[in-house]
Rosetta silent file (secondary structure, phi, psi, omega in degrees, C-alpha in Angstrom):
SEQUENCE: MSGGCVTPMAPEVVAAYDAPFPDDRYKAGARVFPALVPTRPEDSAAAANRAAWEVLSGWEKPFLTAFSDSDAITRGGEQIFQKRVPGAAGRHHVTLTGGGTSCRRTWGRSSRRWSPGSWRIPHAADRTLRCRRAG
SCORE:     score description
SCORE:     0.000 S_00000001
   1 L     0.000  -44.464 -176.511 -111.377  -77.988  110.596 S_00000001
   2 H   -64.969  -22.545  178.292 -112.298  -79.033  114.101 S_00000001
   3 H   -65.435  -22.038  179.573 -109.524  -81.665  114.037 S_00000001
   4 H   -92.824    3.971 -178.980 -106.963  -78.850  114.137 S_00000001
   5 L  -107.019  148.792  177.542 -108.466  -77.225  117.225 S_00000001
   6 L   -96.006   -9.774  174.184 -107.786  -78.150  120.821 S_00000001
   7 L  -118.219  146.794 -178.188 -111.142  -76.830  121.997 S_00000001
   8 L   -62.496  144.998  175.913 -114.478  -77.982  120.544 S_00000001
   9 L   -92.890  139.652  177.444 -116.065  -75.848  117.855 S_00000001
  10 L   -64.700  147.897 -178.817 -119.679  -74.799  118.299 S_00000001
  11 H   -54.200  -37.080 -179.959 -122.057  -76.443  115.797 S_00000001
  12 H   -69.113  -28.115  176.777 -122.812  -73.079  114.150 S_00000001
  13 H   -73.005  -43.458  176.087 -119.067  -72.496  113.598 S_00000001
  14 H   -59.165  -43.468  179.040 -118.679  -75.930  112.011 S_00000001
  15 H   -61.397  -37.894  178.768 -121.692  -75.138  109.821 S_00000001
  16 H   -65.372  -40.671  177.138 -120.081  -71.861  108.732 S_00000001
  17 H   -67.338  -34.227 -179.760 -116.901  -73.682  107.674 S_00000001
  18 H   -78.884  -18.372 -172.464 -118.993  -76.280  105.830 S_00000001
  19 L   -51.415  -43.296 -177.662 -121.227  -73.702  104.104 S_00000001
  20 L   -70.707   -9.410 -174.293 -119.183  -73.294  100.881 S_00000001
  21 L  -111.917  109.563 -178.394 -119.190  -77.050  100.283 S_00000001
  22 L   -56.582  -37.280  173.983 -122.501  -78.590   99.126 S_00000001
  23 L  -155.784  177.663 -173.599 -121.269  -82.042  100.254 S_00000001
  24 H   -60.554  -25.206  178.815 -118.068  -83.856  101.232 S_00000001
  25 H   -57.367  -30.932 -176.872 -117.034  -84.456   97.600 S_00000001
  26 H   -78.067   -6.925  178.362 -116.188  -80.747   97.362 S_00000001
  27 H   -96.131    1.349 -175.001 -113.662  -81.052  100.209 S_00000001
  28 H   -59.128  -41.581 -179.716 -111.494  -83.577   98.354 S_00000001
  29 H   -60.963  -47.645 -179.441 -108.951  -80.959   97.242 S_00000001
  30 H   -64.499  -32.655 -179.005 -108.376  -79.618  100.729 S_00000001
  31 H   -72.630  -18.270  179.685 -108.010  -83.126  102.106 S_00000001
  32 H   -83.267  -20.690 -174.830 -105.163  -83.820   99.667 S_00000001
  33 H   -48.859  -47.766 -179.190 -103.016  -80.866  100.859 S_00000001
  34 H   -58.065  -32.632 -179.738 -101.114  -82.794  103.568 S_00000001
  35 H   -71.405  -14.678 -179.793 -100.060  -85.397  100.981 S_00000001
  36 H   -82.637  -10.826  178.408  -98.459  -82.633   98.887 S_00000001
  37 L   -73.639  122.928 -178.108  -95.821  -81.935  101.544 S_00000001
  38 L   -68.359  126.069  178.921  -92.597  -83.562  100.322 S_00000001
  39 L  -120.476   -8.363  178.143  -91.409  -86.240  102.729 S_00000001
  40 L  -130.901  150.853 -178.513  -89.101  -88.198  100.377 S_00000001
  41 L   -56.308  -29.511 -177.391  -86.324  -86.963   98.049 S_00000001
  42 L   -88.089   -2.902  177.902  -88.229  -88.187   94.977 S_00000001
  43 L   -60.097  146.903 -174.035  -91.490  -86.347   95.829 S_00000001
  44 L   -60.731  -28.582 -179.635  -92.511  -83.881   93.125 S_00000001
  45 L   -94.848    2.009 -175.561  -92.158  -80.854   95.417 S_00000001
  46 H   -64.055  -39.711 -179.414  -88.835  -81.954   96.951 S_00000001
  47 H   -62.855  -42.960  178.436  -86.663  -79.946   94.520 S_00000001
  48 H   -65.376  -36.604  178.378  -88.560  -76.733   95.287 S_00000001
  49 H   -64.939  -43.557  177.562  -88.260  -77.496   98.997 S_00000001
  50 H   -62.359  -40.315  178.908  -84.467  -77.927   98.686 S_00000001
  51 H   -63.599  -39.485  178.058  -84.265  -74.635   96.763 S_00000001
  52 H   -63.779  -41.025  178.673  -86.216  -72.878   99.524 S_00000001
  53 H   -66.372  -31.487  175.759  -83.810  -74.251  102.157 S_00000001
  54 H   -61.709  -43.272  178.571  -80.867  -72.935  100.109 S_00000001
  55 H   -67.137  -48.494 -177.465  -82.340  -69.448  100.347 S_00000001
  56 H   -63.251  -33.551 -178.211  -83.288  -69.792  104.012 S_00000001
  57 L   -69.589  -11.447  175.422  -79.870  -71.129  104.984 S_00000001
  58 L  -111.495    7.575 -175.710  -78.397  -67.804  103.873 S_00000001
  59 L   -75.457  110.567 -176.934  -81.145  -65.594  105.360 S_00000001
  60 L   -97.121  -15.508 -179.783  -79.430  -63.036  107.603 S_00000001
  61 L   -69.794  159.558  179.471  -82.408  -60.749  108.287 S_00000001
  62 L   -54.048  135.000 -176.492  -84.328  -61.228  111.556 S_00000001
  63 L  -137.113  116.029 -178.755  -86.304  -64.449  111.461 S_00000001
  64 L  -111.478  144.458  176.389  -88.788  -65.367  114.189 S_00000001
  65 L  -111.784  147.422  176.425  -90.602  -68.646  114.625 S_00000001
  66 E  -142.488  100.819 -179.724  -94.054  -69.168  116.141 S_00000001
  67 E  -120.989  153.978  178.133  -95.163  -72.778  116.452 S_00000001
  68 E   -90.956  141.188  176.063  -97.827  -74.376  118.607 S_00000001
  69 L   -78.209   -6.988 -176.394  -96.922  -76.962  121.216 S_00000001
  70 L  -115.495   10.839  179.637 -100.232  -78.726  120.538 S_00000001
  71 L   -87.873  114.129 -177.053 -100.105  -79.034  116.744 S_00000001
  72 L   -64.155  -21.279 -176.221  -99.861  -82.721  115.884 S_00000001
  73 L   -92.924  -47.483 -172.472  -98.405  -81.897  112.459 S_00000001
  74 L  -108.719   -2.089 -179.003  -95.860  -79.113  113.021 S_00000001
  75 L   -50.189  128.049  179.973  -95.058  -79.326  116.757 S_00000001
  76 L    87.149   -6.427 -178.380  -91.283  -78.999  117.137 S_00000001
  77 L   -64.051  -20.137  179.589  -90.839  -77.731  113.586 S_00000001
  78 H   -64.319  -26.810 -175.168  -89.307  -74.513  114.867 S_00000001
  79 H   -60.089  -41.660 -179.189  -86.116  -76.341  115.797 S_00000001
  80 H   -68.432  -37.744  177.869  -84.948  -76.834  112.217 S_00000001
  81 H   -66.406  -43.905 -178.850  -85.617  -73.197  111.337 S_00000001
  82 H   -65.742  -28.824  179.815  -83.816  -71.953  114.437 S_00000001
  83 H   -81.985  -40.335 -170.417  -80.862  -74.201  113.630 S_00000001
  84 H   -98.224  -17.333 -178.012  -80.563  -73.612  109.869 S_00000001
  85 L   -99.858  112.799 -177.205  -81.663  -69.982  109.372 S_00000001
  86 H   -55.286  -36.587 -178.857  -78.892  -67.556  110.428 S_00000001
  87 H   -68.497   -9.811  178.995  -81.379  -64.734  111.082 S_00000001
  88 H   -86.971  -14.210 -176.110  -83.096  -66.852  113.734 S_00000001
  89 L   -65.332  132.524  174.942  -80.026  -66.963  115.980 S_00000001
  90 L    71.092   21.917 -179.674  -80.357  -65.136  119.281 S_00000001
  91 L  -103.598  157.701  169.455  -83.995  -64.141  118.805 S_00000001
  92 E   -79.518  118.176  177.430  -86.973  -64.466  121.104 S_00000001
  93 E  -104.524  155.536 -173.975  -89.065  -67.190  119.474 S_00000001
  94 E  -107.813  130.605  169.970  -92.707  -67.824  120.316 S_00000001
  95 E  -112.151  115.339  179.659  -94.225  -71.114  121.437 S_00000001
  96 E   -83.899  116.966 -177.490  -98.008  -70.933  121.333 S_00000001
  97 L   -95.613  133.783  175.056  -99.298  -73.128  124.133 S_00000001
  98 L    82.907   15.652  178.006 -102.634  -74.862  123.917 S_00000001
  99 L  -122.857  136.006 -179.125 -103.435  -74.181  120.257 S_00000001
 100 L   -85.996 -150.857  179.535 -103.590  -76.806  117.542 S_00000001
 101 L   -57.448  -36.740 -176.922 -103.143  -76.488  113.797 S_00000001
 102 L  -102.318   67.198 -177.589 -105.831  -73.817  113.739 S_00000001
 103 H   -56.942  -41.809 -178.781 -104.466  -71.447  116.394 S_00000001
 104 H   -61.586  -35.256  178.572 -106.551  -68.518  115.169 S_00000001
 105 H   -69.126  -38.061 -178.892 -109.677  -70.639  115.575 S_00000001
 106 H   -68.964  -45.037 -174.211 -108.617  -71.625  119.094 S_00000001
 107 H  -100.569  -17.402 -178.469 -107.709  -68.135  120.266 S_00000001
 108 H    62.611 -140.067 -175.976 -109.703  -65.898  117.928 S_00000001
 109 H   -62.066  -26.345 -178.434 -108.828  -62.221  118.083 S_00000001
 110 H   -66.089  -16.868  179.516 -106.474  -62.670  121.019 S_00000001
 111 H   -72.745   -9.568  177.865 -104.019  -64.431  118.643 S_00000001
 112 H   -55.963  -34.019 -177.200 -103.253  -61.024  117.078 S_00000001
 113 H   -63.642  -16.623  178.389 -100.628  -60.466  119.735 S_00000001
 114 H  -101.857    2.031 -179.627  -98.664  -63.310  118.133 S_00000001
 115 L   -74.923  142.931 -175.335  -98.984  -62.108  114.542 S_00000001
 116 H   -53.344  -34.492 -179.996  -95.649  -61.068  113.016 S_00000001
 117 H   -66.218  -19.424 -178.399  -96.818  -57.494  112.422 S_00000001
 118 H   -99.180   -4.475 -177.744  -97.377  -57.029  116.141 S_00000001
 119 L   -74.515  124.848  173.761  -94.044  -58.443  117.331 S_00000001
 120 L  -127.024   64.330 -172.474  -91.749  -55.871  118.889 S_00000001
 121 L  -102.791  122.837 -179.780  -89.291  -58.365  120.279 S_00000001
 122 L   -70.464  156.987  174.912  -85.700  -57.225  120.917 S_00000001
 123 L   -65.847  129.820 -179.489  -82.697  -59.233  119.810 S_00000001
 124 L  -152.024  160.338 -176.785  -81.684  -61.452  122.708 S_00000001
 125 L   -81.369  124.729  165.788  -79.691  -64.589  123.312 S_00000001
 126 L    32.564   63.383  175.695  -81.393  -67.978  123.136 S_00000001
 127 E  -131.584  152.870  178.332  -84.697  -67.444  124.939 S_00000001
 128 E  -119.038  129.788  176.279  -88.206  -68.616  124.176 S_00000001
 129 E   -90.666  119.756  178.467  -91.274  -66.535  124.894 S_00000001
 130 E   -98.874  122.504  179.691  -94.127  -68.761  125.953 S_00000001
 131 E  -101.444  143.480  179.174  -97.547  -67.352  125.214 S_00000001
 132 L  -113.063  150.470  177.599 -100.642  -68.603  126.946 S_00000001
 133 L   -63.501  133.855  176.362 -104.175  -68.695  125.643 S_00000001
 134 L   -66.046  136.784 -174.997 -106.192  -65.709  126.798 S_00000001
 135 L  -124.782    0.000    0.000 -108.817  -66.910  129.212 S_00000001
């Protein structure tokens, strides 16, 4: 968990995340998740991924992206959505600055302002809203 954060986690927070797992053997399933992301056409989940892109490429409803600039895994991933999803055109998209894979862990409650239910962003031409970590 701490590998996805850009700020160190307190030992008691790490202990809380570790609490459900008696030892590292019980974390094996979670550690496999990244390998399940299809990266080659023959991967078992690739067909479902292509089907999802077929739906998204016709999505006309408003579509907002919120990616972190500090996430080693998904940084820059918003570009493909903004290019291929029609509903993303001309929207204010959010770039979360200074948060890793676990943005909620980095920002805690202050990340609520970036949750989709709280967005009241008007339709506008090609602009990016940069959010900063509350300090």
